[in-house]
C-alpha positions as CSV (number, residue, x, y, z in Angstrom):
1,X,10.5,-59.0,-10.6
2,X,9.2,-62.8,-10.6
3,X,8.3,-63.2,-7.1
4,X,7.9,-61.3,-3.9
5,X,8.6,-62.4,-0.3
6,X,7.2,-60.5,2.4
7,X,8.8,-61.2,5.9
8,X,7.7,-59.4,8.9
9,X,10.4,-59.3,11.6
10,X,10.7,-61.5,14.5
11,X,8.9,-60.8,18.2
12,X,11.1,-57.9,19.4
13,X,11.9,-56.6,22.8
14,X,9.1,-54.4,24.2
15,X,11.3,-51.7,24.9
16,X,15.0,-50.5,23.8
17,X,17.6,-49.1,26.2
18,X,17.5,-45.8,24.1
19,X,13.9,-45.5,24.3
20,X,13.4,-45.5,20.6
21,X,11.2,-47.9,18.9
22,X,13.8,-47.9,15.9
23,X,16.2,-49.4,18.2
24,X,14.4,-52.6,19.6
25,X,16.3,-55.3,19.1
26,X,14.8,-59.1,18.7
27,X,13.9,-61.2,21.5
28,X,15.1,-64.5,21.8
29,X,12.0,-66.1,20.7
30,X,12.0,-63.7,17.8
31,X,15.5,-64.8,16.7
32,X,14.5,-68.5,16.8
33,X,11.2,-68.0,15.0
34,X,13.1,-65.8,12.0
35,X,15.6,-68.7,11.9
36,X,13.2,-71.2,11.4
37,X,10.8,-69.3,8.7
38,X,13.8,-68.6,6.6
39,X,15.1,-72.4,6.8
40,X,11.1,-73.0,5.9
41,X,11.4,-71.0,2.8
42,X,14.4,-72.0,1.7
43,X,13.6,-75.7,1.8
44,X,10.2,-74.4,-0.4
45,X,12.4,-72.9,-3.1
46,X,11.6,-69.3,-2.2
47,X,15.0,-67.6,-2.0
48,X,15.4,-64.0,-2.6
49,X,18.0,-62.6,-5.1
50,X,18.0,-59.3,-3.1
51,X,16.5,-58.6,0.4
52,X,15.3,-54.9,0.9
53,X,15.3,-54.7,4.7
54,X,14.0,-51.8,7.0
55,X,17.1,-50.1,8.9
56,X,15.4,-50.6,12.2
57,X,17.4,-52.7,14.6
58,X,14.7,-55.5,14.6
59,X,14.4,-56.0,10.9
60,X,18.2,-56.1,10.7
61,X,18.4,-58.7,13.5
62,X,15.6,-60.6,11.4
63,X,17.8,-60.8,8.2
64,X,21.0,-61.9,10.2
65,X,18.7,-64.9,11.6
66,X,17.3,-65.6,8.2
67,X,20.3,-64.7,5.8
68,X,22.1,-68.2,6.7
69,X,19.1,-69.8,4.9
70,X,19.7,-67.5,1.6
71,X,23.5,-67.4,1.3
72,X,23.3,-66.1,-2.7
73,X,21.0,-63.0,-1.7
74,X,22.3,-59.6,-1.5
75,X,20.9,-57.3,1.0
76,X,20.3,-53.6,1.0
77,X,19.1,-51.6,3.9
78,X,16.3,-48.9,3.7
79,X,15.6,-46.3,6.2
80,X,12.3,-45.9,4.4
81,X,11.2,-49.1,5.1
82,X,10.8,-48.4,8.6
83,X,6.9,-48.4,9.4
84,X,6.3,-48.0,5.6
85,X,2.8,-48.0,3.9
86,X,1.8,-50.5,1.8
87,X,2.5,-48.3,-1.5
88,X,5.8,-47.5,-0.5
89,X,6.8,-51.2,0.3
90,X,5.5,-52.3,-3.1
91,X,7.4,-49.4,-4.9
92,X,10.5,-50.2,-3.5
93,X,10.3,-53.9,-4.3
94,X,9.2,-53.2,-7.8
95,X,12.2,-50.8,-8.3
96,X,14.6,-53.3,-6.9
97,X,12.8,-56.4,-8.9
98,X,13.7,-54.6,-12.3
99,X,17.0,-56.4,-12.1
100,X,16.4,-59.8,-10.4
101,X,13.7,-62.1,-10.0
102,X,12.9,-62.6,-6.6
103,X,12.8,-59.8,-3.9
104,X,12.2,-60.3,0.1
105,X,10.8,-57.2,2.0
106,X,11.9,-57.6,5.5
107,X,9.7,-54.9,7.4
108,X,6.8,-54.1,9.6
109,X,3.1,-54.0,10.3
110,X,0.7,-52.7,9.3
111,X,2.4,-51.9,5.8
112,X,3.6,-55.6,5.4
113,X,-0.1,-57.1,6.6
114,X,-1.9,-54.7,4.4
115,X,0.2,-55.0,1.3
116,X,-0.3,-58.8,1.6
117,X,-4.1,-58.3,1.8
118,X,-4.3,-55.9,-1.0
119,X,-2.3,-58.6,-3.4
120,X,-4.2,-61.4,-2.4
121,X,-7.5,-59.7,-3.3
122,X,-6.0,-58.4,-6.5
123,X,-4.7,-61.8,-7.1
124,X,-8.3,-63.5,-6.7
125,X,-7.4,-65.2,-3.6
126,X,-10.0,-67.7,-1.7
127,X,-12.0,-65.5,0.7
128,X,-10.9,-67.7,3.5
129,X,-7.0,-67.0,2.7
130,X,-7.8,-63.6,2.7
131,X,-9.5,-63.5,5.8
132,X,-6.8,-65.3,7.4
133,X,-4.2,-62.7,6.3
134,X,-6.7,-59.7,7.4
135,X,-7.1,-61.3,11.0
136,X,-3.4,-61.2,11.6
137,X,0.1,-61.1,10.3
138,X,2.2,-62.3,13.1
139,X,5.9,-61.6,13.8
140,X,8.0,-63.7,11.7
141,X,5.2,-64.6,9.4
142,X,5.6,-64.6,5.3
143,X,3.3,-64.0,2.5
144,X,5.0,-64.9,-1.1
145,X,3.4,-63.9,-4.3
146,X,4.2,-64.6,-8.0
147,X,3.8,-61.9,-10.8
148,X,2.9,-62.2,-14.3
149,X,4.0,-60.4,-17.2
150,X,1.5,-57.7,-16.7
151,X,2.8,-57.2,-12.9
152,X,-0.4,-58.6,-11.6
153,X,0.3,-60.7,-8.0
154,X,-1.1,-64.3,-7.4
155,X,-0.8,-66.0,-4.1
156,X,2.3,-68.3,-3.9
157,X,2.1,-69.1,-0.1
158,X,1.2,-67.6,3.4
159,X,3.6,-68.8,6.5
160,X,3.0,-68.0,9.9
161,X,5.6,-69.3,12.6
162,X,5.1,-72.4,14.4
163,X,1.6,-73.2,12.8
């Protein structure tokens, strides 16, 4: 894997009709913000070869909103990405990255935010950037990292919706 894109799902409805958190769908604002983030990433050349998407309804809806910006990307839905710890997210991304250059993970906080902060620190990012990521990783936010030949991350972009 040469590049990793972490994309948090868009803003979701408060409750699902089933009452199960897993079944919450994106709100209208979440669909719009996710689509806009997908367009921004694609315009900047950050297009995944493979998207690993949590199987939850809101992450599936997020992928549906962003996939138009990435017509060549393959997608794989992963049950274990639902509310995954940062270590699990990274392991799945690295395994997928063995066969492709750019992997996108569409998932949830706190795992994505925690992983982004860990990688910013490991990559020697400026303190102000690390603080920004620690202070919040809102819905439809994205963090992008490059990896060197030894698998060390370096900051390649941090994007917040509408900002």
